[in-house]
KEKOLVEX-167858 format. One record per residue (C-alpha): residue in three letters; y, x, z. Coordinates in steps of 0.05 Angstrom, whole numbers, plus 32768, in hexadecimal, padded with zeros to 4 digits. Layout:
N
alaYXZ ...
END
This chain:
65
unk80A97AAF7361 unk80837A9F7321 unk803A7A8B7323 unk800C7A6A72F2 unk7FFB7A25730D unk7FC47A0172E8 unk7FD27A2A72AA unk801E7A2072AB unk80517A5572BE unk80747A3872FB unk80AD7A507328 unk80A07A447372 unk80C27A5673B4 unk80817A5073DB unk80657A9073FA unk801F7A77740C unk7FF07A4073F7 unk80047A10742F unk804C7A167419 unk80387A0C73D0 unk801479CB73E1 unk805179B27406 unk808079C873CE unk805779A0739D unk8058796373CA unk800C795F73D1 unk7FE0794F740C unk7FB8798C7421 unk7F7879667433 unk7F72794B73EC unk7F74798B73C4 unk7F4C79C973B2 unk7F6D7A0B739E unk7F547A467377 unk7F7E7A867379 unk7F707ABB7344 unk7F2C7A9C7335 unk7F157A98737E unk7F127A5773A5 unk7F3B7A5B73E5 unk7F217A367422 unk7F547A057440 unk7F527A2C7481 unk7F707A68745C unk7FAA7A457438 unk7FDF7A5C746A unk7FC57AA4746A unk7FBF7AA8741E unk80007AC57405 unk80177AB773BF unk80297AF27392 unk804F7AF57351 unk80247ADF7316 unk7FEC7AC27341 unk7FBF7A92731B unk7FB87A527344 unk7F8B7A197330 unk7F9779DC735A unk7F6D799D7358 unk7F88795E737A unk7F53792C738E unk7F6178E37381 unk7F3978AD73A3 unk7F247870737E unk7EFB78327386 
END
């Protein structure tokens, strides 16, 4: 399926946001996701199905000192 991920057209096999996070190799507790201009709560990642041409903005938090 093709989605727009952070402004780039991207092919993914993930069907929901939890799968997308895993496919990208990210840690779920360190990210925030917006789908089609709406922030998705972490508790809804598994239930939020991806659809062709979804616009996903994903922010990965990085700790520092």
